[in-house]
N, C-alpha and C positions, 0 to 999 in steps of 0.2 A: 504494500500499500504506500502511495507517495506521501511524504511528509507535508505538513501544512506550513507555508511561509508566513511569518508575522513581521510586523514593522521593526522589530528589534534585530532582524536579519538572522535570527537563530531559527532552527527547525525543531518544532516540538512534535514528537510522534503522535499520530492519531491513535485513539484508544481502539482496541480490537472489539468486535461484538461482545466478547466475553467480559470486557471491562466496562461495558456501557451501563452497568447496574451498580449503584452505590448509595450508601446512606447519605442523605442530604447534609453534608458537613462542608462548610466553606474551606477551601484549601489555603488557609492563612498560615504562613510560615514566619517564624521569628526573624528578625533582621539578620541575626548571625547565621541563619541557614544559607545566606547567599555566599558566605565565605566558602562553604563546601562546593558551591557551584563554580566559584572562581578557581578553586583548587583543581576541580575536574577539568575546567577549560585550559588551565596552564599545562596539565598533564597531556593535553591533546594539542599542544601548540603547533605541532607539525601539520595539523589539519586546518583548512580554510575555515573561517568563522561560519560561512554559510553551510558548512557540512557538519557542524557539530550538532548533536542531538542531546537535548536535556532529558534525563531519565525522569519519568513521571512516577509518583508514588503508587504502590500497588493498591488496587481498589477491590473491595469486597462486593461481588455481584449481588445487587438487590433490586435496584430500579434505575432507569436512565437518569443521568445528570448531564449538564452542559460542561463542555471542556473549557477550563479557565486557565490558559497559559500566563506566565508572568513575564514582565520586563526584567530580565536579569541584570541589565546595566543601569537601573534606576535606583535612586535612594528609597523610593517607595513603590510598592507594587500596585498595579492596576489590572483588574480582570478584563480580558478581551472577550467581548460577547460573541457568541456563535449561535445560530439557530439550534434549537433543541433537537437532538437526534430523535428521529421517529423510531418506534418499536418495529423491528423486523416483522414482516408478514409471517404468521404462524399457520401451520397446518391445522385445520379444524379438528378440535378434540371431540371424539365421539363420547357420548354418554354411555355409561355402563350398559352392557347388554341386558335388556329386561329379562327377568327371571323366567327361564323355561323349565319344563318338567324334568326332574331328576329321577330316572328309572333305577330300579335295583339292577345288580349285575345280570341276573337271569332275565329280567324284563328287557334289558338293553339288548341281550343276545336275540331274544325272540322278536323284538321290534326290528332289528337289523335284518333278520331272516325274512320277515314279512315284506319290508320295504324292498328287499332284493328280488323277491318273487314278483312283486308288482312291477318293478322296473324291467326285469327280464321279459315278462309277458308283453309289456308295451313295445319293447324293441323287437321281440319275435314277430308280433303282429305287423310292425312296420316292415321288417325284412321280407315277410311273406307277400307284401304288395296288396294289402286290402284297399279296395276302392269301390265306388259305386259302379255296378255293371248291369243292374236290372231297373234302371230308371232312378228317379230322385230318391235318395236315402235308402237304396236297396241294393243288396247283393246277398249271396248265400251266407257269408260270414257276418255281414252287418245285421242281417235278420237274426242271427244267433245272439249278437249283442243286445238287440231289442228284447228278445224273449227272456234273456237272463235278467233284464230289468223290469220284467212283467209288463212289457209293452208289445204291441203288434208291429209289423214292419211299416216303414214309410215315415217315421218320425225323425226329426233332427237327432243325430246319433253321437254327437261328441261326448255327452255324458254317459251314454251306454258303453262307449269304448273304454272310458276310464273305469267304469263299474265292472266291466268284464275282467280287466287286469286285476282289480282288487279281489274279485271273486276267486281268482286262481290261488289266492292266499287265505281263502275261507271267510271273506267278508259277508256279513249277515244282512246288509241293507243296500243291495245294489239299486233298488228303485229310488233311493234318496239322492243319487247322483244324476238323475234324469235331466236335470236342468241346473243352471248356475244358481238360481234362487233357492231351489230345494237343497242343493249341496251346502250353500252358505248357512242356511238355517239348521242343517244337520250338525255342522261344526259348532253352532251356537246353542245347541240343545233346544231347538224349537222346530216347529213345523210350518213350512211356508203355506200349506194348503189348509191349515186348521188353526184357529185361535181358541180352541176349546180349553177351558180352564182345567178340566180333568186331564186332558192330554198333557198340558204344560206341567201339571203336578207329577205326572208319571215321568216326564222328561227330567224334572228337577230331581226326582228320586234316583233316576239313572245317573245323572250327573254326580250326585252324592256317592253313589255306589262306585262309579269309576274313580272318583277322587280317593275313596278309601282303599281302592285297589292299587293306587299309585300311578294310574295311566288314564288321563282324561283326553277328550277331544280338544284339539287346539286350532286356532285360526290366527294367522299372522297377517297384519295389514301394514301398509306404509302410510305416512302422513298424506291426507287428502283423499284417502280411499272412500268410495261411496258408502261403505259400511258405517263410517262415522255418522253421517247424516241419517242413515237408515235406522240405526240404533237410537239416535236421539228423537227421531220422529215417532217411533213406536216404543218409547221408553217404558210404557206400562207392560210390555211383553218382555223387555230385555233389561230389566233392572239388575239382573245377575251378571251382565256383561261388563267387564272392566276394560274400557277402551285403551287407557294409557298402557296397561300391561301387555296388550297385544299389538301395540304400535311400534314399529321398528324402522330405523333408518336403513336404507338399502345396503349400507356397509356392514351392518350387523344383523341382517335378516337371517334367521336360523332355519331356513328351509333345507330339505334333504331330498335325495332321489326317492321317488315314490310318492311324494306329497302331491296333493291336488292343486292345480293352478286355476283360479276362477277369474275370468276376464270381465271387465266392466261392461262390455257390450253384450254379455250374455252367453259366453262361450266357456267350455270346460276343457282343460288340458292336464297334462301330468309332467311333473318335474323329472328330468333326467340328471341334471347336474346344475350346480350353482357355485360361482366363485365370487364371494363377497369382496375380494380385493379389487376386482375389475368390474363387477356388476354383470358378468356374462352369465346368462341363464339359457339353458338348453331344455327343450321340452319335446315330448311326443304327443301329437294331437290327432283326433279324428274329425272327419267332416269339415275339412279346411284345405288350404293350399300351402304347399311348402316342399321341402326336399324329400323326394321319393327314394326308394332303395337303390335305384340306378344313379342317383346323384342329380337327376333332372327334377324340374318343377312338376309336381303332381297337384291336381285339384280334386276336391271331394273324395279325399283318400286319407289314410293314416300316414302322417308326414312328420318330419322333424323340423323344428324351428329354433331360431336363436334370437335372443333379446338382449339389450344392453340397459340394465337398470340404473346405470350411472347417468342415463339421459332421461330427462323429465318426460319426454314424449312416450318412451317405452314404459316408464313407471305408471303413467296414467292409463295404460292398457289394462292394468290388473286391479281387481277389487281386493284380492287376498289369496292366501295359500293355506290349505287345510291339511290336518293330519288326524287320522282316526285313532281312537283309543284301542288298546289291546283287547279290551272287552267287546269290541265291535267285530272280532274275528272268532271263528270257531276254534 
């Protein structure tokens, strides 16, 4: 770093960034301290005056202070003002990761096995080239997806596809993934198609049972998710929902392969991988367009897609991400 030239023709070294933090104590030195400075200059008589650097006292890092060099050749010192140093830009500090469920060792193993089965099934269906071949929303395989969710053929099938993969791991509620709205309420322990108080009581009992078992349904959202307003608008049904605890910055979003991805426009997909350091999200989805098994773009098929959650536009695509409880599987 170049030294700063002052009117006394001496060079005072600039403070390094590590020295820019100090207790606010004026650097007033007794008059006899300048004798030490003179001795130092005499010892460096071979150097030109404009090359001599005055050593500055060591500073304890605390907070920024202005540099105040002295006139070493004056009977009295005067501070030379300098614009206050601005604090260097800092990388945004993430808040602590909101508490997520801590499973027992045995539960963690079972959960990993279930998520792996779900992920493997989704990729297997993708590799087999599932697509509509019998008209809108129909093919022999897609019709199987629909029947598994207790529907007939011909319906939008993105949710049926994810439910099929979950069923390969023993999922007991495939009909609850039939739509984005149904799936979201499933993870919130509510029913999108019924506001019956008796049903809500049964779901509350199930929630308490899952909690006692140590594995509850979870739903992860990002700031600005439509779920925030949805829960507030219908607070009489969702008083048990703790929005702050389920809201995560994209950099600490705790989603895993096998989790359900719910899109704000009413679509259902499945997480294949997520890298929170970059925001790269990979999914496998049905009834949409994307990368087919041959690497080309397929439409109305099971495809793979990639999103960048570091970008606001991609974050807005998603309502949230759900994970079923272990008790939801056989």
